[in-house]
N, C-alpha and C positions, 0 to 999 in steps of 0.2 A: 039471357043471350041466346039468339037463334043459332041453328047449326051453321048457317052461312057466316054469321059474325064470328063464331068460334073458329071456323076454318080460316077466315081472313086473318084472325089474330095469330093462328098457328103459322100461316105463311109468313107473316111479319117477323115472327120469332126465328123462323128458319133463315130468313134473309139476314136478320141481325147476327145470327150465328155464322153467317157466310157459308150457307149450305144451299147454293142456288139450284143444284140438281133436285134436291128434295123439295124445295119451295115450288119448283116448276111442275112437279109431277104428283105432289101429295094428294091433290083433289082427285085425279084419275085413279090413283092407287087405292084411295079410300072407297071410291065408288066400286072399283073392281072387288075389293075386299067384302063389301056388303053383298054384291051380286053372287060371288063364288064362295062366300063364307070362309074367307082366308083367315088363318090364325094370326095372332099378333106377331108371332115370329116370322111368318111369311111376309107380312107387311114390312117389318123391320128390314128383312133381307132385300126386298124390292127397293125400298127407299135407299139403302146403302149402295145397291148396284147402280141406281140412277145417279147418285151423287158421285160415285167413282167414275162413271162414264162422262159425266159433266166435267169433272176435273181433268180427265184425260183429253177431252176435246179442247178445253181451255189451254192446256199445256201445249198441245200440238199447234193451236192457233198462235200462241205466243212464240214458239220456236220458229214458225214460218214467218211471222212478222219480224222477229229479230234478225233472221237470216238476210232479209232485204233482197228477196228475189226480184230481178228485173222482170222476169216472167217465170211462171211455174210450169215445168214440164214433167210429164209422167211417162214411165217406161212403156205403158200400154199403147202410147201413141207413136212409138218408134217402129219404123218398118225395117226389121232385120233381114227381110228377104229382098231388099232393094238391090244388093250386089253381093258377090261371093265374100268380100272382106267382112261385111256385116254378119253374114251367116256364120263365118268362122269364129267370130268373137262372141256370138250370142251367149253360149253357155258360160263362158268365163266371166262375161260382164254381169249376167243375171245372178251369178253366184255371189257377187258383191252385195246384192240386195238383202242378204241375211245380216249384213252389217257387222259380222265378226271381225272384218278387217280393221274396224275402228279400235278394237281392243288390242290389236298388235301393231298399230301404227303403220299399216300398209298405205302407200300412196298410189291412188289411181291416176295414171298419166294418159291423157288423150292427145294424140299427135296426128296431124294431117292438114291438108289444105282447107281453106274456108269452105263452108257449105256441106261438109261431110257428116255433121251431126255431133261434133265434139262437145260443144256447149250444151246441147240438148241432153246428152247422156250424163254429163257431169251434174247438171241441175236435177236430173231425175234421181240420181243417187242422193243428192243433198235433200231433196224433198222426202225421200224414203227415210232418211235419218231424222228429219224433223218429225215425221209421223211416229217415230220411236222416242220422241222427246229428247233427242240428242241435241247438243248445242252446235249450231251450224252458222257459218258466215259464207255468203256468196258475193264475190266482188271481182271487178276487172282489175288487172294488174295496174293499169294507169291510175284508176281511182284510188286504190290502196296506197300506192306510192305518193300520190299527190296529198292524200289525207295525212299520211305519216310525216311527210316533209313539212306540211303546214304546222302540224303539232310540234315538230322539233323546233321550228322557228319560234313558236309561242311558249315553249317550255313545258309542253304537256305530252311529250313523246311516250313516256312510260305508260300513261293512261291509255293512249291511243293503241299502243302495241298490245296491251292486255286483251283487247277485243279479238285481235288476229291470232295471238299466241294461245289463248285459253280455249278457243273453239275446238270441240272434238273433231269437227271436220271443217277445214278451210278450203273453199273452192276458189281458185284464182284463174279467171278467164283471160286468155290472150297473154300468157306469161312469156317473157323473153321474145316478144314480137317487135316492140318498139325499142329503139336504142335508149340506153339509160346513161345519165351522167353519173359522176362518182358518188354523189349524195344518194341518188336513187338506188344505185347498186349496193351501197352499204346497207340501206334499209331493207332491201330485198334479202340480202344475206342474213340480216339479223332475224327477220321473220322465219325464214326457212331453217336457219340453224337452231333457233330456240325451239321450234316445233320438232325438229329432229331429236334434240336432247330430251324432250319430254315424251317422245314416241307418239306424237299426235299426227293423225292422217292429214296430208295436204294433197288435194286434187288439183291438177293443172290442166289447162288446154293450151296448146301451142301449135303454130304452123311451122316451127323451125325444129329440125333435128338437133340433138345436143351438140354435134360437131360444129354447128353454125353459131352457137351461143357466144363465142368470143367476138362475133360481129356486133353483138348487142351490148355486152358488158365492156366497160373500159379496161378491165383487168382480166386477162385470160384465166389466171389462177382462180379469181373470184368465180368466174363462170364454171370452171371445172369442179370446184368444191360444192357449189350449189347443185350442180347436176348429179354429183356423186351422192349427196345427201338425199336427194329426191329419189334416186334410182336404187339405192341400197336395199330398201324395203318397198317394193312397188309392184304394180300390175300395169303393164303397157298395153295400150290399145291403139293400133295404127289404122287410121281410116283413109289411107290412100295407097293404091296399088303401086308397089315399087318403092314406097317410102321406107328408108332405112334409118334405124336408130344407131347413133354412135356418140360416145362421150367426146367432149372437146379435148 
C-alpha cells in the first residue's frame, strides 16, 4: 500500500468515526509533522484541536439554523453614534453580549417607534447567543401565535409550545403591536408565563408602551400580568426620545 493509499484509508476511518475536523486536516498536519519534526503527542494535540473547532463551528451553524433568523444582524454594524439615545444605551446594551443575563432570566425589552433599530439590536443579541451555542428562537409575534393556534386546532399544541418555552433565548419581534383575539392572548400568556416560571430570557421588540397594551389584549388584566412578568427581571432600551414606559 502506498503512502497515498494509506492516507486515504485513514481519512475514511476518521469519517466513519464521525471525526470530520480530523479527516479534513490530517493530510496537512502530517505534512507539517514531517517538515517540523513534530512529536506524536504534538500531532495528537493538533488533530484534537481541529476536531474541537470543527464541532464548535457545526454547533454554531446548527444553532443559527434552528433559530430561523429572517436576517442575521451583528452589533458591529449598528451605529450607536447616530443619536443621543443610542449613545446613552451603548454600554448597557453591549454588557448583554457577555450573555450572563441568560443565566438569570433577564428579559431585554426594546421599545420605540419603527425604524429605530429595535429588531436589529434584538437579533444581534440572538446571534451572539447562537455563537455561544445557546438554544435560540427568533420569531415575529404574529407568526408565533399563528403557529401555536394552528397546532392547538390540530391537537399538537404541547409539541409546538416546547420550541418556544425551552429556548434559552426567545426573541419575539413586534410583540403587542397588533390586536389579539382571546385565543391569541391566551397563547401569548402561556408562552410568557411558562418562560417566566422557568426563568428563561424573553426578548421583545414593541412600538407600544406598556400602558397601551390593554388596547391590544382583549382582557386588561391579561395585559397587566404579561407586562409584569416581562418587566420583573428586565433591561429596558427605549429608542425614541420622549417615549415613556408605564405598565397598564
